[in-house]
C-alpha positions in Angstrom: 0.0 0.0 0.0 2.2 2.9 -1.3 1.6 6.6 -0.4 3.8 9.5 -1.0 3.8 12.5 1.5 1.9 15.5 0.1 3.3 18.9 1.3 1.2 21.8 2.1 0.0 23.5 -1.1 0.8 27.0 0.0 2.8 29.0 2.6 1.3 29.1 6.0 -0.8 32.3 6.6 -2.3 33.9 9.6 -5.8 35.3 9.7 -6.4 38.4 11.8 -8.4 36.4 14.4 -6.5 35.3 17.6 -4.0 38.1 17.1 -5.5 41.5 16.1 -9.1 42.2 17.1 -9.3 40.4 20.5 -5.7 39.3 21.3 -4.9 36.6 23.8 -1.3 36.4 25.0 0.2 33.0 23.9 -2.7 32.1 21.6 -2.3 32.3 17.8 -4.0 30.9 14.8 -2.9 30.1 11.2 -4.5 28.3 8.3 -2.9 25.1 9.5 -3.3 25.0 13.2 -3.8 26.9 16.5 -0.7 27.7 18.5 -0.3 27.9 22.3 2.7 29.6 23.9 4.8 29.1 20.8 3.9 25.5 20.0 1.3 24.1 17.8 -1.9 23.0 19.6 -4.7 20.6 18.8 -7.4 21.6 21.3 -9.9 19.0 22.6 -13.2 20.6 23.5 -16.0 18.8 25.2 -19.6 20.0 25.3 -21.2 20.1 28.8 -24.4 22.2 29.5 -24.2 23.8 33.0 -28.0 24.4 33.0 -28.6 20.6 32.4 -26.2 19.5 35.3 -27.1 20.2 38.9 -24.9 22.8 40.4 -23.6 20.6 43.2 -22.3 18.2 40.4 -20.5 20.8 38.4 -17.2 20.5 40.1 -17.1 16.6 39.8 -18.3 16.7 36.2 -15.5 19.1 35.4 -12.8 17.0 37.1 -14.0 14.0 35.1 -14.0 16.0 31.8 -10.4 17.1 32.5 -9.4 13.6 33.5 -10.6 12.6 30.1 -8.0 14.7 28.4 -10.4 17.7 27.4 -8.8 21.1 27.5 -11.7 23.4 26.8 -15.3 23.1 27.9 -18.0 24.2 25.5 -21.4 25.2 26.6 -24.7 26.6 25.2 -26.2 29.5 27.0 -30.0 28.8 26.5 -32.0 32.0 26.8 -35.2 30.2 27.5 -33.6 28.5 30.5 -32.7 31.8 32.0 -35.7 33.9 31.0 -39.0 32.2 30.1 -41.1 35.3 30.8 -40.6 38.8 29.3 -41.8 40.6 32.4 -39.1 39.1 34.6 -35.4 39.7 34.5 -33.2 36.8 33.5 -32.1 34.4 36.4 -28.4 33.9 36.9 -28.3 32.1 40.2 -28.1 28.5 41.3 -27.8 26.1 38.4 -28.1 29.1 36.0 -25.1 30.9 37.3 -23.1 30.7 34.0 -20.4 33.0 35.4 -19.8 30.8 38.4 -19.7 27.8 36.0 -17.0 29.3 33.8 -15.0 30.4 36.9 -15.2 26.8 38.0 -13.9 25.7 34.6 -10.9 28.0 35.1 -10.4 26.6 38.7 -10.3 23.1 37.3 -7.7 23.9 34.8 -10.1 24.2 31.8 -10.9 27.1 29.4 -14.4 27.7 28.0 -16.2 28.4 24.9 -19.6 30.0 25.3 -22.2 29.3 22.5 -24.3 32.4 23.1 -26.8 31.9 20.1 -29.1 33.6 20.7 -30.6 30.7 18.7 -28.8 27.6 20.0 -31.2 24.5 19.4 -29.5 21.7 21.4 -33.0 20.0 21.2 -34.4 22.8 23.2 -37.8 24.3 22.4 -37.6 27.4 20.0 -33.9 26.7 19.7 -33.5 28.2 23.1 -35.5 31.5 22.3 -38.1 32.4 24.8 -41.7 32.2 23.5 -42.0 35.9 23.5 -39.0 36.4 21.2 -40.0 36.2 17.5 -37.6 33.7 15.9 -36.4 36.0 13.1 -32.6 35.1 13.2 -31.9 38.0 10.8 -31.3 41.7 11.1 -34.9 42.4 12.0 -35.0 45.6 14.2 -37.6 44.2 16.7 -35.6 40.9 17.1 -32.3 42.7 17.5 -33.7 45.0 20.2 -34.5 41.9 22.3 -31.2 40.2 21.5 -29.3 43.4 22.3 -31.0 43.3 25.8 -30.2 39.7 26.3 -26.5 40.1 25.2 -26.3 43.0 27.7 -27.2 40.7 30.5 -24.7 38.2 29.3 -22.1 40.9 29.0 -22.6 41.9 32.7 -22.3 38.2 33.8 -19.4 37.1 31.5 -17.7 40.2 30.3 -15.3 40.1 33.5 -14.2 36.6 32.3 -13.5 37.6 28.6 -10.2 39.5 29.3 -6.6 38.4 28.3 -6.4 36.4 31.6 -10.0 35.1 31.6 -11.0 31.5 30.8 -13.3 32.4 27.9 -11.3 31.7 24.7 -14.1 31.4 22.3 -17.6 32.6 21.6 -19.9 30.9 19.1 -22.5 33.1 17.4 -25.9 31.5 16.4 -26.0 27.9 15.3 -26.6 26.3 12.0 -27.3 29.6 10.3 -26.9 29.0 6.6 -27.7 32.1 4.6 -27.4 35.1 6.9 -23.7 36.2 6.9 -24.5 39.8 7.6 -26.6 38.8 10.7 -23.6 37.0 12.1 -21.5 40.1 11.8 -24.3 42.2 13.5 -24.5 39.7 16.4 -20.7 39.8 16.8 -20.8 43.7 16.9 -23.7 43.6 19.5 -21.8 41.0 21.6 -18.7 43.1 21.6 -20.7 46.3 22.5 -22.2 44.3 25.3 -18.8 43.5 26.9 -18.5 39.9 25.3 -15.2 39.3 23.4 -12.8 36.4 22.8 -9.8 35.7 20.6 -11.9 33.1 18.7 -15.3 33.9 17.3 -16.8 30.7 15.8 -19.7 29.5 13.8 -21.0 26.2 12.6 -20.1 25.7 8.9 -21.9 22.5 7.9 -24.7 22.5 5.4 -22.7 24.8 3.0 -23.2 27.7 5.3 -22.6 31.1 4.0 -20.4 32.7 6.6 -18.7 36.1 6.7 -15.2 35.5 5.7 -12.7 36.4 8.3 -15.3 37.3 10.9 -15.8 33.7 12.3 -13.8 30.5 12.6 -15.8 27.9 10.6 -16.2 24.7 12.6 -17.5 21.4 11.4 -19.0 18.2 12.8 -19.9 14.6 12.2 -22.0 11.9 13.9 -22.0 8.1 13.7 -25.8 8.1 13.7 -28.7 10.5 14.4 -32.2 10.7 15.7 -33.2 13.1 12.9 -33.7 10.7 10.1 -37.1 8.9 9.5 -38.1 5.7 11.3 -38.0 3.7 8.1 -34.6 5.0 6.9 -31.5 2.9 7.3 -28.1 4.1 8.2 -27.8 7.2 6.2 -24.7 7.9 3.9 -24.1 11.2 5.8 -23.2 9.0 8.8 -21.3 6.3 6.8 -19.1 9.0 5.3 -17.4 9.8 8.6 -15.8 6.4 8.9 -13.7 7.1 5.7 -10.7 9.4 5.6 -11.6 12.4 3.6 -10.7 16.1 2.9 -14.5 16.8 2.8 -15.3 18.5 6.1 -18.8 19.8 5.4 -21.7 17.6 6.5 -25.1 18.2 5.0 -26.6 15.5 7.4 -26.3 17.5 10.7 -29.6 19.2 11.3 -31.0 17.9 8.2 -34.5 17.5 9.7 -34.5 21.3 10.1 -32.4 22.6 7.2 -33.4 20.1 4.5 -31.0 18.9 1.8 -28.2 21.3 1.1 -25.2 20.9 -1.1 -21.8 20.2 0.5 -19.4 23.1 0.7 -15.7 23.1 1.1 -13.5 24.0 4.0 -12.4 27.8 3.8 -8.7 27.9 3.0 -7.9 30.6 5.6 -8.6 28.3 8.5 -7.7 24.9 9.6 -10.0 21.9 9.5 -11.6 22.0 13.0 -14.6 20.5 14.6 -17.1 21.5 17.4 -19.5 18.6 17.0 -17.9 15.2 16.7 -20.7 13.0 18.1 -19.8 11.9 21.5 -23.0 9.9 21.5 -26.5 10.5 20.3 -29.9 11.7 21.8 -33.0 9.5 21.4 -36.0 10.8 19.7 -39.3 9.0 20.1 -39.4 7.7 16.6 -35.6 6.8 16.4 -33.4 5.6 19.1 -29.7 5.0 18.3 -27.5 3.3 20.8 -23.8 3.6 19.8 -20.8 1.6 21.1 -17.7 3.3 22.4 -15.7 2.0 19.4 -18.2 3.8 17.0 -17.4 7.1 18.8 -13.7 6.6 19.0 -13.3 5.3 15.4 -15.0 8.3 14.1 -12.8 10.6 16.1 -9.7 8.9 15.0 -10.7 9.1 11.3 -11.1 12.8 11.8 -7.7 13.1 13.2 -6.2 11.1 10.4 -8.0 13.3 7.9 -6.2 16.4 9.2 -8.3 17.7 12.1 -6.7 20.5 13.9 -9.3 20.7 16.7 -11.3 17.8 18.2 -14.6 19.1 19.6 -17.2 16.7 20.9 -21.1 17.1 21.3 -22.0 15.9 23.9 -19.0 15.1 26.0 -21.1 15.0 29.2 -24.8 14.5 29.3 -27.5 16.0 31.6 -31.1 16.7 32.0 -33.4 19.6 31.3 -33.9 21.8 34.4 -37.6 22.1 34.1 -40.4 20.3 32.3 -41.6 21.6 28.9 -38.2 22.9 27.6 -37.6 20.1 25.1 -37.9 20.0 21.4 -41.2 18.4 20.4 -43.7 18.0 17.7 -46.2 20.0 19.7 -43.8 23.1 19.6 -43.2 22.9 15.8 -40.3 20.4 15.5 -40.4 17.2 13.5 -39.2 15.1 16.5 -40.4 14.4 20.0 -37.5 14.4 22.5 -37.7 13.3 26.2 -39.0 15.9 28.6 -36.0 15.6 30.8 -33.4 13.2 29.5 -30.4 14.6 27.7 -27.8 11.9 28.7 -26.9 11.7 24.9 -25.2 8.3 25.7 -22.1 10.7 26.1 -18.7 9.7 27.3 -19.7 11.1 30.7 -23.3 10.2 31.4 -25.9 12.5 33.0 -25.1 11.1 36.4 -21.3 11.2 35.8 -21.0 7.6 34.6 -17.9 7.0 32.5 -18.5 4.9 29.5 -16.3 2.9 27.1 -16.2 5.9 24.8 -14.8 7.9 27.6 -11.9 5.5 28.0 -11.1 5.0 24.3 -11.3 8.7 23.7 -9.1 9.4 26.7 -6.3 7.3 25.0 -6.5 9.5 21.9 -6.4 12.7 24.0 -3.3 11.5 25.9 -1.6 11.0 22.5 -2.5 14.5 21.5 -1.3 16.0 24.8 2.1 14.3 24.1 2.5 14.5 20.3 -0.3 16.9 19.1 2.1 19.7 18.6 3.9 17.6 15.9 0.7 16.2 14.4 -0.7 19.6 14.0 2.1 20.5 11.7 1.4 17.5 9.4 -0.6 17.6 6.2 -3.0 14.7 5.5 -2.4 12.4 2.5 -5.3 10.1 1.8 -4.7 7.2 -0.7 -7.2 7.1 -3.4 -9.5 4.0 -3.9 -7.7 2.0 -1.1 -9.6 -1.1 0.1 -8.1 -0.5 3.5 -9.2 2.8 5.0 -5.9 4.6 5.9 -4.1 8.0 5.7 -0.7 9.5 6.3 -0.2 12.6 8.3 3.3 13.9 7.8 5.7 16.8 7.6 7.9 15.3 5.1 10.4 14.1 7.8 8.2 11.9 10.0 4.5 11.0 10.3 1.7 8.9 11.6 -0.3 6.2 9.8 -4.0 6.2 10.6 -6.1 3.2 9.9 -9.8 2.6 10.5 -11.4 -0.7 9.9 -14.4 -0.1 12.0 -17.9 1.2 11.4 -21.2 0.6 13.2 -24.0 -1.6 11.7 -22.0 -2.7 8.7 -18.7 -4.4 9.9 -15.7 -4.0 7.6 -13.8 -7.1 6.5 -10.5 -8.1 7.9 -7.4 -7.3 5.6 -4.8 -9.9 5.2 -1.1 -9.6 4.7 -0.9 -5.8 5.0 2.2 -3.8 4.5 2.7 0.0 4.2 5.0 1.8 1.8 5.5 5.5 3.0 7.6 7.9 1.0 8.8 10.9 2.8 10.9 13.8 1.5 14.2 12.0 2.2 13.2 8.5 3.3 11.1 5.6 2.2 9.6 3.4 5.0 8.2 0.0 4.2 6.7 -1.8 7.2 6.2 -3.9 8.9 9.0 -6.4 8.1 6.4 -9.1 7.9 2.8 -8.5 6.6 0.2 -8.4 9.3 -3.5 -9.0 9.2 -5.8 -6.1 10.3 -8.9 -7.4 12.0 -12.4 -6.2 11.4 -13.1 -3.5 14.0 -9.6 -2.4 14.4 -8.6 1.3 14.4 -5.2 2.8 15.3 -2.4 5.3 14.7 1.3 4.1 14.2 4.4 6.3 14.1 6.8 6.5 11.1 10.3 7.9 11.3 9.6 9.6 14.5 12.2 11.1 16.8 11.3 10.8 20.5 13.9 12.3 22.8 16.7 11.6 20.3 15.6 7.9 19.6 14.1 7.4 16.1 11.4 4.9 15.8 11.6 3.8 12.2 8.1 2.4 12.4 6.0 0.4 14.9 2.8 -1.6 14.8 1.9 -0.2 18.2 0.3 3.0 19.1 1.7 5.8 21.1 -0.2 6.7 24.3 2.0 9.1 26.1 5.4 10.1 27.3 5.8 10.3 31.1 8.6 10.6 33.6 10.6 12.4 30.9 11.7 9.3 29.0 9.1 6.6 29.4 7.2 6.1 26.1 4.0 4.2 26.7 2.9 2.0 23.8 -0.4 0.3 23.2 -1.0 -2.9 21.4 -4.1 -3.5 19.1 -5.9 -6.7 19.6 -5.1 -9.3 16.9 -2.1 -7.5 15.5 1.5 -8.4 16.6 3.4 -5.7 18.3 6.6 -5.0 16.3 8.9 -1.8 16.6 11.9 -0.8 14.4 14.9 1.2 15.6 18.0 2.2 13.7 20.8 -0.3 13.4 23.2 0.0 16.3 20.6 0.8 18.9 21.2 -1.2 22.1 18.2 -2.8 23.7 17.9 -4.3 27.2 14.9 -6.5 28.1 13.9 -7.9 24.8 15.8 -9.7 21.9 16.7 -7.8 18.8 16.4 -8.9 15.1 19.1 -7.3 13.0 17.6 -6.8 9.5 18.5 -4.6 6.6 19.9 -1.7 8.8 17.2 -2.0 11.3 17.1 -3.2 14.9 13.6 -4.8 15.1 11.8 -5.7 18.4 9.4 -8.5 17.4 6.3 -9.5 19.2 6.6 -7.2 22.1 4.5 -8.5 25.0 2.3 -6.4 27.2 4.3 -6.1 30.6 4.7 -3.9 33.6 8.5 -4.2 33.0 10.2 -1.4 31.1 12.5 -1.9 28.2 15.5 0.4 27.7 16.8 1.5 24.2 19.9 3.6 23.8 21.5 5.0 20.6 25.2 5.0 19.9 25.2 8.8 20.6 23.7 8.3 24.1 20.1 9.1 23.5 17.9 7.0 25.8 14.3 5.9 25.9 12.4 3.6 28.1 9.5 1.7 26.6 6.3 0.3 28.3 3.9 -1.8 26.4 0.3 -2.1 27.4 -2.3 -4.3 25.8 -5.6 -2.9 24.7 -7.4 -3.7 28.0 -4.9 -1.9 30.1 -4.7 1.0 27.7 -8.5 1.5 28.4 -7.6 1.6 32.1 -4.6 4.1 31.6 -5.0 7.6 33.1 -2.5 10.3 32.7 -3.2 13.0 35.4 -0.6 15.6 35.7 1.8 13.8 33.4 1.7 10.7 35.5 0.6 7.2 34.5 -2.0 5.4 36.4 -3.6 2.1 35.5 -6.9 1.3 37.2 -10.6 0.4 36.7 -11.4 3.3 39.1 -12.0 6.7 37.7 -8.8 8.8 38.5 -9.4 12.5 38.9 -7.0 15.2 40.1 -7.7 18.2 42.2 -5.2 20.6 43.7 -2.4 18.0 42.8 -4.0 15.2 44.8 -5.3 12.2 42.9 -8.5 10.6 43.8 -10.0 7.2 42.8 -13.7 7.0 42.4 -14.9 3.4 42.7 -18.0 1.4 42.6 -16.4 -1.7 44.2 -13.1 -3.2 44.9 -10.4 -1.8 42.7 -6.7 -1.8 42.0 -4.7 1.3 41.4 -1.2 1.1 39.8 1.0 4.2 39.8 4.1 4.4 37.8 6.9 6.0 40.0 10.5 6.1 39.1 10.1 3.4 36.4 8.2 0.9 38.6 4.6 0.4 39.6 3.2 1.1 43.0 0.1 -1.2 43.4 -2.7 -0.3 45.8 -5.9 -2.3 46.5 -9.0 -0.4 47.4 -11.2 -2.8 49.2 -14.9 -2.3 49.2 -17.7 -4.8 50.0 -18.9 -6.6 46.9 -22.2 -7.6 48.5 -25.1 -6.3 46.3 -27.4 -3.8 48.0 -30.9 -5.3 48.4 -33.5 -4.1 45.9 -37.3 -4.8 46.4 -39.4 -4.4 43.3 -43.1 -4.5 43.6 -45.4 -4.2 40.5 -48.5 -2.2 41.7 -50.3 -2.0 38.3 -50.3 -4.0 35.1 -49.8 -2.4 31.7 -52.9 -2.3 29.5 -52.9 -2.3 25.7 -51.9 1.1 24.4 -53.6 2.8 21.4 -51.9 3.1 18.1 -49.4 5.8 18.0 -50.4 8.7 15.7 -48.0 9.8 12.9 -48.6 13.6 12.4 -45.2 14.2 10.9 -44.4 11.9 8.0 -42.1 9.0 9.0 -42.1 10.0 12.7 -44.6 8.9 15.3 -45.6 11.1 18.3 -44.7 10.1 21.9 -47.7 9.3 24.2 -48.9 12.4 26.1 -48.7 12.1 29.9 -52.4 11.2 30.2 -52.0 8.4 27.7 -48.9 7.2 29.4 -50.3 7.1 32.9 -53.5 5.4 31.6 -51.7 2.4 30.1 -48.3 2.1 31.8 -47.1 -0.7 34.2 -46.4 0.7 37.6 -43.6 -0.3 40.0 -42.5 0.7 43.5 -38.8 0.0 44.0 -37.3 0.1 47.5 -33.5 0.6 47.9 -31.2 1.2 50.9 -30.8 5.1 51.4 -28.6 6.4 48.6 -25.3 8.2 49.5 -23.6 11.2 48.0 -23.7 9.6 44.6 -25.8 6.5 44.1 -27.6 5.2 41.1 -30.4 2.6 40.5 -29.6 0.7 37.3 -32.7 -0.8 35.7 -32.7 -3.4 32.8 -36.2 -3.2 31.3 -38.4 -3.6 28.3 -40.8 -0.9 27.3 -41.5 2.0 25.0 -41.3 5.0 27.4 -40.5 5.1 31.1 -40.8 7.8 33.7 -39.3 7.5 37.3 -40.1 9.7 40.4 -37.2 9.7 43.0 -37.7 12.2 45.7 -38.3 15.6 44.1 -36.6 14.5 40.9 -38.3 13.2 37.7 -36.4 11.2 35.0 -37.6 9.8 31.7 -36.4 7.5 29.0 -37.2 6.5 25.5 -36.0 2.9 25.7 -33.4 1.6 23.3 -32.3 -1.6 24.8 -29.7 -0.1 27.1 -29.6 0.1 30.8 -31.4 3.1 32.6 -29.5 4.8 35.5 -31.7 6.7 37.9 -30.2 9.1 40.5 -31.0 7.9 44.0 -28.4 10.0 45.8 -29.2 11.9 49.0 -31.0 9.3 51.0 -33.8 8.4 48.6 -35.3 5.0 49.5 -38.3 4.7 47.2 -38.6 5.1 43.4 -41.8 5.1 41.5 -41.6 3.9 37.9 -44.1 3.9 35.1 -43.3 1.8 31.9 -45.5 2.4 28.8 -45.8 -0.9 26.8 -43.9 -1.6 23.7 -45.7 -3.6 21.1 -44.9 -5.2 17.7 -46.9 -2.3 16.1 -45.0 0.6 17.9 -43.6 2.6 15.0 -40.2 3.4 16.3 -36.6 2.4 15.1 -34.7 0.3 17.7 -31.2 -1.0 17.6 -31.1 -4.6 16.4 -30.5 -6.1 19.8 -33.8 -4.6 21.1 -36.0 -5.4 18.2 -38.7 -7.9 18.8 -39.0 -7.0 22.4 -42.5 -6.4 23.7 -44.3 -5.5 27.0 -43.6 -3.2 29.9 -41.4 -4.9 32.6 -38.3 -4.6 34.8 -35.9 -7.4 34.1 -33.3 -6.5 36.8 -32.3 -3.8 39.3 -28.9 -2.9 40.8 -27.7 -0.2 43.0 -24.4 1.4 42.1 -22.7 3.4 44.9 -19.7 5.7 44.0 -17.1 6.3 46.7 -14.0 8.6 46.5 -10.6 7.5 47.8 -7.8 10.1 48.0 -4.7 8.4 46.8 -2.2 10.6 48.6 -3.1 8.9 51.8 -2.1 5.5 50.2 1.3 6.8 49.3 2.4 8.1 52.7 
């Protein structure tokens, strides 16, 4: 599989943004990448909506986000959440204190991007506009008068956080506005007059959006699946395309239910390829209920990196719940989709109740790689082989590079590839590898180095990924299941701890085993590097807080330099210290908490669901749900500071009442986590029956299920263990 490095097609240029209009010391922007403190930077942005997360959970949520390798938190500012009535001033206290949230981001080591709209959407009624605001979304004087007042309130709240030392580095104007470039300029002017300013002004660019050139940074997106296609439709090509390496960044599929079919546009040449909405999961609408796997999310993200992404932005990264009833997108309020009244978990890497999912761990590995090597990757152009049966790309600067491979996609598994070798031609070197062909299994996705200098040691090539560099000279490598782990060094490199195959001017380390023992390599001129090889399972358990390496099933978060393990049962924590692992056991009783389930009412046959929007059924209204749902009373031991009740069930729609909290669900075959923290002992659950005639799209594993019943219930209790105490 030959490929020749493609150099950049023009000299690097620098747009005015991030330097002239709203300068930020240390932050710069070119048509190839962002820069931070003199080094290229690939930011990782995670969407978290402060108004959808209880304020008392903000700190823990942000610590988890940071532990996942996110640099910048992005958040919508939903006007309707703050001000439903015109005769009342906007509310900025409690869970709506956006300034307190942004300050907490800063205190957690994160920067912020505020997506101020005023039209945001985010599956919110009216796109986030209060009912009394006409949805003009253009330079209409009456509309602008109300926007000016709203931005004035935001300026008073957020203006002090917009300065050169403040945490706000970006402001998004509007959202999915396709044909009003002048209106975006007007919104930017009003925002700046209101005291809002940032080095990066962004706008969503998909759908061939007509954006004001030079005024906003165009950002793109891509999802593995979406609730916005019709029930009978299969996996749309707009989703399938994101699992192929491509120079096409526009996506006409996002928001297609509202925007209709639009032609694809091309990336603007003055800005690097950057994203703000890589799908971290997917919401469920009543008529269509995707349930994506962690590999679906991580493979898509890796494919975007291999295609040349200079900014990885996820929507959503942390889920939540609407703060009040009636705020959701619905057919009753003019949308084609019915969304749950409360649930906005989004099946995100961090769930609505701070559950970490497989996508969180797989993405964390990619983000650790970016933290260690992103400054080099950002300088590398993407070369994508044409008509290759194996999906792969090369990002390189002519001297070194990375080969990206994606052999995974949801719903339609890709075939294994046999006897694969790569042939990479750089400016002054040609690298053919591996020395023996390897098979690439179905479902594999990875990034391998080529001719890469790490602390003076050149890695000619490797069939292992790079996770991170810790303790100054420990390079952590990750194996891919089903692929032998080989690594090539220049001839003459000495190796301790593993045999060397001398071959054609290379020192090859064959079949590297996963081990807790470090290998040492040293070049003839004295450069030294230690190697640690992890298997895929341990890589999922690898955390890199503060430049350290920790391997654990527990969630490892850092606060004020102290590491904390958050566990739901017994766990082991291994901390790399001076080249060896300290091993600690966190013992907790593994006895399951008793759960008593009593069915208090049987479900009755539901009426046929109406289809008022072609291809999309309507959800049952509260009265219909209450009349036909099965009812359960679940008794549990008093919940602690963070305790969940996990239900496995079958049904169409479910609603739970726990204390003063209400949660709801459009079932898609996955488990349902209900927050029972704070001493809750009783949960009331209603489950509306699913029948063979219910006109909804379900994942394959859930199809054919009928009824309204609870299959199993488990209590999950989270406990925090400060690790500094273990190390004394």
